[in-house]
N, C-alpha and C positions, 0 to 999 in steps of 0.2 A: 252571849248566854244571856236569856230571859230573866229579866229581874226577879227575885223573891216565887223563883217557881218553885211549888212544891214537889217533893219527892211522888215517883208514881207507886201504884199498891203494888207492893209486891214479897213474896214470903218465898218461894222454892228457887234455889239459885242453882243452875245449871252450868256445867262445864262441858262445851263443844270443842274436841281435839280429835286429831286423827294418830295413828300409830302405823308402824311399816315390820315388815316380817322379821327383821333381824335384830327389832327391840323394845317388846309391847308395851313399854314406857316410855318412849321415845316421843315426843313431842313434833306435831308439825312442823316444818322448816322450811321455807322457800317454796312451798307447793305449785303456786303459780308462774314463776317465771326465773329464769337466774339472778336477777338483780332484787328479788323480793326482800333476801334477807341473807347475808353471806357472812355474816358475823362467824366467830368463829374456823374461820376458812372454808366456810362450807361450799361447795363445787356443785352441788348436783339441784339446783333450784330449776321446778318446774319439773320434779318427778311424780307428780299426781296426774297429768294432763290424760295421761294414756289409758286411766281409769273411769274417765268418768265417762257415765253412760246414763241412759234415761232412768235407770232404778236408783243411780248415785242422783241424780237431780232430784227426784222424789223423795228421797231421804231429807237431801237436806233443803228443800221448799218446806217438808212438812215441818222440821225442826224451825227453821226459822219464822214459820205460822205462828207458833208458839210464844213467840218474843213478845213479852209484855215491858220489857226495858232491856237493855246494855250494857254491860260494864268491860270496860278495856284497861290493859296497861297504855303504854305511851305507845309504842314500835306499832303493835297495832292496831291500833286508833287510828296513826298517821297513815300507815297503809291503807287501809279502808276510806278513810277518808278523803284519799288522793283519789278514788274509784267511783265508789258508790253515788255521790252525789250526781256523778255526771249520766248515771243509768236513768234515764227518764219518761222509760217505757212506761207507760200504763197499764200492762199487760204484764209486766214484770212484778209480781207479786212479792219475790223476795226484795229486791230494790226498794217498794213501796214501804214495806216493812221497817229494813234498816233505818232509811233515810226521815223516817216519820217516829221511831221510837224513842224515849226518853232515853240516853246517853251519860254515863257516870265514865270518867277516866282516871285511873290510879297514877300518880304520876309526882314528882318532886322537882319536875323540870318543867314541864308543860304550864304557861300562863292561861287563865281562863279568854284573857283576849285573844290566842291563837286558837281557842277549841271552838273553829268556828264551823263545822259540822252540823247540821239542822237536829235543835233539840237538842246539844251538850247541855246539861242542866248544870255540872259541877265539875269539878277537878278534884281529886280527894289525894291531899299530900301530907297527911300523919291522921295518927290512930286510925291505922284503916281499915283492922281486923271490926273496932268499936263500933265505926262509922257506917261499914259493910252490916253488921251483924244490925244496926241499926235500922238499915234500909230494908232489911229482910222482915223486919218485924213492923214496918211500916203498912201493911195490907196483905192484899191479894195477888196473886200474879205469880210471873217466871220472869226472873232477870236471870239472863243468857252472858256467859263469857267465852267467847272465843279466840282461839290462838293465845295471849298472854301468857305466856308459861310460866314466868316468874311470878307472877298473879297467882295464877291458879294452884301452883305450890303453896303459896303462904294461905290460900283460903282452904285448903287440904290440911297444912298443918293445923289452923284453928277451926276444923271441924264445921265450915260452914258452906261444903259443897251438899248438895241436896242432891244430886243427881249426875252421871257422866253422859254423855252421848260420844262413843269412841268407833271411828270409823278405822279397820286395819286393814291394808292395802299390800299385796302378794309381790312388795319388794324391797331389796337392801338396797342402801346406802353406807352403811357403815359407820356413819357419824349424823352427830344433831344434836337438839338440846332435848334435855327430858322433863316429862311428867312429872313422876314418881322419883324423885332423887331419895337419898340414903337418910336424909332425916325426916322422911314420910312414916306418920302414924302408923302402926298396923291396921288392919282395915278389911275388908272382905265387901263383895258388892252382890245385892240380890238383881238379878238380870229380867227386865221388864219385856226387852223384845228384841231379836234377833233379824237382819234381813241381810241377804248376799245379793251383791249385783251380777251381772253377765258378766264383768270382768275380773271376780273375784276378789273383790272387796269385799270387807264383813263389816255391817253397821251393827250394833252393839248401843243398848239405851242399859242402863245400870245404876241402881241407886246405892249411896254408900250406905254399908250396914257395916256396925263393930263386930270383932270376933269376940269369940265368948269371954266374957269378964273384961273386956275393953271399955273404952269410955265411949257414950254415946257420939254419934257424928250427924250432921246436918240441921236442919230447921223443922223438921215438923214436930215439933214437941222437944227435940232433945237436950240435955243440957250442955251448955259449951263449957269452956275453958274460957276463966277470965284474963284473957291475954291479949295486948296489945303492941303496936307498932308491926303489924304486918309489912314485906317489903313492898313495895309500889312495883308495877310492872316495867318492864324495860321501856 
């Protein structure tokens, strides 16, 4: 890790996830291959492949293009760090952005010495909510979280997510990890963009918006709860 690297300028925190028709609050688990994530006995890895088309690629590439910095839980970091550094085609804009962007990892088990993906600037092991709140307040830009379901749950509980990028796929697998669980604070979403792919997947961009009388959420001048100790990512 580079010594004394400053935090990148970031304010808006975006959570990019996927959902399946059987449960709109379930988060992406093992989309790319059978062995990507078998936790919980999940046996349907690779379920997303049949739904990838040109429009899907345009949507995902557009989301990645907005990335100024990345935030991961341990498992998602390890999965992505095992693949993307090997994608060196200069025409692959997504690979170039992911490999170059500053990266922050939330984990109590990963050591800085093992966080070797290019431009990994810190491993956050404690006071997670307050440290991410400070990171969001350090400037301007877009800090994106991909995968990392536990981390997104914790960020949501502490009102730290400004915007959600969700792709709903027309498939049923009946099991998986949940994005919005029973402890999630009540809230609504202000939808700013919807696109449908040729395979029937629906890509949604939605900002966190409190229910009437609820706690303000997100980072655009909102008042945050003073809670620390968010759970690290898996």
